[in-house]
C-alpha positions as CSV (number, residue, x, y, z in Angstrom):
1,M,2.0,-25.4,22.1
2,N,0.5,-22.5,20.2
3,S,-0.7,-23.1,16.8
4,L,-2.6,-21.0,14.4
5,G,-5.7,-21.4,12.8
6,V,-6.4,-20.2,8.9
7,I,-9.4,-20.0,7.3
8,G,-8.4,-20.5,3.9
9,G,-9.3,-20.4,0.2
10,L,-10.3,-16.6,0.5
11,G,-8.5,-16.9,-1.7
12,P,-6.4,-19.3,-2.6
13,M,-3.4,-17.6,-4.0
14,A,-4.0,-15.3,-0.8
15,T,-3.9,-18.2,1.5
16,A,-0.7,-19.9,0.1
17,Y,1.3,-16.3,0.0
18,L,0.3,-16.2,3.8
19,L,1.7,-19.3,4.5
20,E,5.0,-18.3,2.8
21,L,5.0,-14.8,4.2
22,I,4.5,-16.7,8.3
23,T,7.5,-18.9,6.8
24,D,9.7,-16.0,5.5
25,M,9.1,-13.5,8.2
26,T,9.8,-15.8,11.4
27,D,13.0,-15.7,12.8
28,A,13.9,-19.5,12.9
29,R,16.6,-21.7,12.4
30,T,14.8,-24.7,12.2
31,D,12.3,-26.2,11.1
32,Q,11.1,-27.2,14.6
33,E,11.7,-23.3,15.5
34,H,8.9,-22.6,13.2
35,L,4.8,-21.8,14.4
36,D,2.3,-24.8,14.1
37,A,-0.8,-24.1,12.1
38,I,-3.8,-26.2,10.3
39,I,-5.1,-24.5,7.4
40,F,-8.8,-25.1,6.4
41,N,-8.8,-24.1,2.8
42,R,-12.3,-23.9,1.2
43,P,-12.1,-21.7,-1.6
44,S,-16.2,-22.9,-2.2
45,V,-17.1,-20.1,0.3
46,P,-19.3,-17.5,-1.4
47,D,-17.8,-13.8,-2.3
48,R,-17.7,-11.5,0.4
49,T,-18.0,-8.4,-1.6
50,A,-20.9,-10.2,-3.9
51,Y,-22.8,-11.2,-0.6
52,I,-22.1,-7.2,1.2
53,L,-23.4,-5.5,-2.0
54,D,-26.4,-7.9,-2.5
55,H,-27.7,-10.2,0.7
56,T,-30.0,-12.2,-2.0
57,K,-26.4,-13.7,-2.9
58,P,-25.5,-16.7,-0.9
59,S,-23.9,-15.9,2.6
60,P,-20.2,-16.8,3.0
61,V,-20.7,-16.6,7.2
62,P,-22.4,-19.9,7.8
63,P,-19.4,-21.8,6.3
64,M,-16.8,-19.8,7.6
65,I,-18.0,-20.0,11.3
66,D,-18.3,-24.1,10.8
67,I,-14.6,-23.5,9.8
68,A,-13.5,-21.3,12.5
69,Q,-15.4,-23.9,15.1
70,K,-13.9,-27.4,13.5
71,L,-10.3,-25.3,13.9
72,E,-11.1,-24.4,17.4
73,A,-11.8,-28.2,18.2
74,L,-8.4,-29.2,17.2
75,G,-6.9,-26.9,19.3
76,V,-5.5,-23.9,17.9
77,C,-4.7,-20.9,20.3
78,A,-6.0,-17.9,17.5
79,L,-7.8,-18.0,14.2
80,A,-6.9,-15.7,11.0
81,T,-8.1,-15.2,7.2
82,P,-6.3,-13.7,4.4
83,C,-9.6,-12.4,3.6
84,V,-9.7,-8.5,3.8
85,T,-13.5,-8.1,3.3
86,A,-14.4,-11.3,5.2
87,H,-13.4,-8.8,8.3
88,S,-17.0,-7.3,7.7
89,F,-18.4,-10.5,9.4
90,H,-15.5,-10.7,12.2
91,D,-17.9,-10.0,15.2
92,E,-20.2,-12.4,13.9
93,L,-17.2,-14.9,13.5
94,Q,-15.5,-13.9,16.8
95,S,-18.5,-14.4,18.8
96,S,-18.7,-18.2,17.4
97,V,-15.7,-19.1,19.0
98,H,-13.8,-18.7,22.5
99,I,-10.1,-17.8,20.6
100,P,-9.0,-14.9,19.5
101,F,-9.9,-14.3,15.9
102,I,-6.8,-12.0,14.5
103,H,-8.4,-8.6,13.2
104,M,-6.3,-7.6,10.2
105,V,-7.8,-4.6,9.3
106,R,-7.4,-3.0,13.2
107,E,-3.6,-4.5,13.1
108,T,-3.3,-2.8,9.9
109,A,-4.5,0.5,11.4
110,A,-2.6,0.3,14.7
111,Y,0.6,-0.5,12.9
112,L,0.4,2.8,10.7
113,K,-0.1,4.8,13.9
114,E,2.6,3.0,15.3
115,A,4.8,4.1,12.4
116,G,3.7,8.0,12.4
117,C,1.6,7.7,9.3
118,K,-1.3,10.4,9.6
119,K,-3.2,9.5,6.2
120,P,-3.1,6.8,4.6
121,G,-5.0,5.8,1.4
122,I,-6.9,2.6,1.0
123,M,-6.4,0.2,-2.1
124,A,-9.5,-2.1,-1.0
125,T,-12.8,-4.5,-2.4
126,T,-15.8,-2.4,-3.4
127,G,-17.3,-4.5,-0.1
128,T,-14.3,-3.7,2.1
129,V,-15.0,-0.1,1.2
130,H,-18.1,0.2,1.3
131,M,-18.4,-1.8,4.6
132,G,-16.1,1.3,5.6
133,L,-14.0,-1.6,7.7
134,F,-10.6,0.6,7.2
135,Q,-12.2,3.7,7.6
136,T,-13.5,3.1,10.9
137,A,-10.4,1.4,12.1
138,L,-8.4,4.4,11.0
139,T,-10.7,6.9,12.6
140,D,-10.5,4.9,15.6
141,A,-6.7,5.0,15.8
142,G,-6.8,8.7,15.4
143,L,-6.2,8.7,11.2
144,S,-7.6,10.4,8.1
145,Y,-7.7,8.4,5.1
146,V,-8.0,8.9,1.4
147,L,-10.5,6.8,-0.6
148,P,-10.4,6.2,-4.6
149,N,-12.8,8.3,-6.6
150,D,-15.7,5.9,-8.9
151,E,-13.3,5.1,-12.0
152,M,-10.3,4.7,-9.7
153,Q,-12.1,2.0,-7.6
154,Q,-13.3,0.1,-11.1
155,N,-9.3,-0.3,-11.4
156,V,-8.6,-1.4,-8.3
157,M,-11.6,-4.0,-8.8
158,S,-10.2,-5.2,-12.3
159,L,-6.9,-5.6,-10.7
160,I,-8.7,-7.9,-8.2
161,Y,-11.0,-9.7,-10.7
162,D,-9.8,-9.7,-13.9
163,C,-6.1,-10.0,-13.5
164,V,-5.0,-12.0,-10.2
165,K,-8.3,-14.0,-9.3
166,A,-7.8,-14.7,-12.9
167,G,-4.6,-15.3,-12.8
168,E,-3.6,-13.1,-15.2
169,P,-0.6,-10.9,-14.7
170,A,-1.3,-7.6,-13.3
171,D,-1.8,-4.3,-15.6
172,M,0.3,-2.0,-13.8
173,V,-0.6,1.0,-15.7
174,K,-3.8,0.8,-13.5
175,F,-1.9,0.1,-10.4
176,R,0.1,3.6,-10.7
177,A,-3.0,5.2,-11.9
178,V,-4.7,4.2,-8.7
179,S,-1.7,5.2,-6.6
180,D,-1.3,8.2,-8.3
181,A,-4.5,9.7,-7.7
182,L,-4.1,8.7,-3.9
183,R,-1.1,10.5,-3.8
184,A,-2.1,13.6,-5.2
185,D,-5.0,13.7,-2.6
186,G,-2.1,13.8,0.1
187,C,-1.6,10.3,1.2
188,D,1.3,9.7,3.2
189,A,1.3,5.7,2.9
190,I,-1.1,3.6,0.8
191,I,-2.4,0.3,2.3
192,L,-2.9,-2.6,0.2
193,G,-5.7,-3.4,1.8
194,C,-7.0,-6.5,-0.2
195,T,-5.0,-9.9,-0.5
196,E,-4.7,-10.0,-4.1
197,I,-3.0,-6.9,-4.3
198,S,-0.5,-7.9,-1.9
199,I,0.1,-10.6,-4.7
200,I,0.9,-8.0,-6.9
201,K,3.3,-6.2,-4.6
202,R,5.0,-10.0,-4.4
203,D,5.3,-10.1,-7.8
204,N,6.0,-6.1,-8.8
205,E,8.8,-3.7,-7.7
206,L,6.2,-1.0,-6.2
207,G,8.7,1.6,-4.3
208,P,8.5,3.1,-1.2
209,G,5.1,4.1,0.8
210,Y,3.3,0.8,0.6
211,L,2.1,-1.4,3.8
212,D,0.9,-4.5,3.0
213,A,-2.3,-5.6,5.0
214,L,-1.2,-9.3,4.4
215,E,2.3,-8.7,5.9
216,V,0.6,-7.0,8.8
217,L,-1.5,-10.0,9.6
218,A,1.3,-12.2,9.0
219,R,3.5,-10.3,11.8
220,A,0.3,-10.5,13.7
221,C,0.1,-14.4,13.8
222,I,3.5,-14.9,14.3
223,L,3.5,-13.1,17.7
224,A,0.1,-14.4,18.7
225,C,1.5,-17.9,18.6
226,G,4.8,-17.1,20.8
227,K,7.2,-16.6,17.9
228,K,9.8,-13.8,16.9
229,L,9.8,-11.8,14.1
230,K,13.1,-11.3,11.9
231,P,14.6,-8.1,12.4
232,K,14.3,-7.1,9.0
233,Y,10.7,-7.0,9.5
234,S,10.7,-4.5,12.5
235,S,9.6,-2.0,9.9
236,L,6.9,-3.5,7.2
237,I,6.7,0.3,5.1
238,Q,9.9,0.4,2.9
239,Q,11.0,4.3,3.0
C-alpha cells in the first residue's frame, strides 16, 4: 500500500496543518479510504533560514537526511516536508533516498501556470527569497513574479517569527500591507510561500487571489499516494 513519509516539526504547527489539509482534501467516505502516513516530527532540526543566511550556524541537512532515510526504510512511497525553505536542500535530500521527494515549490509553480496566472507575488521567508526558490521555479515555468521590497519583507518575517512561530495572532495590518504592495506592483495572484503564512490563511478570511503552497503540497501528497481529491479542491485559488 502506498504510504506517505513526512519530515515534520519544520515547524510543528505547519506539520499538524499539513495533515489536517490532507485529511480534509482527500475524497474519502471511510477511515480506510484515507492515505497511510508516517510522520517523523523533529522540531529540533536547526532553523533553515538562519543557516542559509549564515553558514556558521548549525546545518539542518544532516538531520533531515537521517529522517528521510529512516522513513524510506519504513517503506513509504514518497516523502514531503511542510517547510518551504527546506526545499533549498531538495537536491541533497533527494539524492540521499531512492523514492520521490515531492518538491512543493515546483508543484506550486506548475499549478499557477495551469491556472493561467502570469505574474504571481511571493510571500516567503528571507531564506527562501535569498535562495531564489520560487523565482527559479516560476521562471522555469515561463512565469514572471513580484517580490516584496525590503520594508515589506521585514513585515513578512515578523508575521512568521513574531506571530505564528511565537504562538501569537497574526498582525493583519502587516499582512494587508504586504498584499497591497504586491498587487500595486502588478501581481495577479499571491503565493503564500511559507507554511506559517498558511496558518494565517487558515485562521483569517483573506479573500480571493491567494494560492497556499501548503494546499498545493497536500494535493500532491494525496495524488502521489494514489488517492482522490475532493471535487471542491479542483481549484485552490479563490476567485
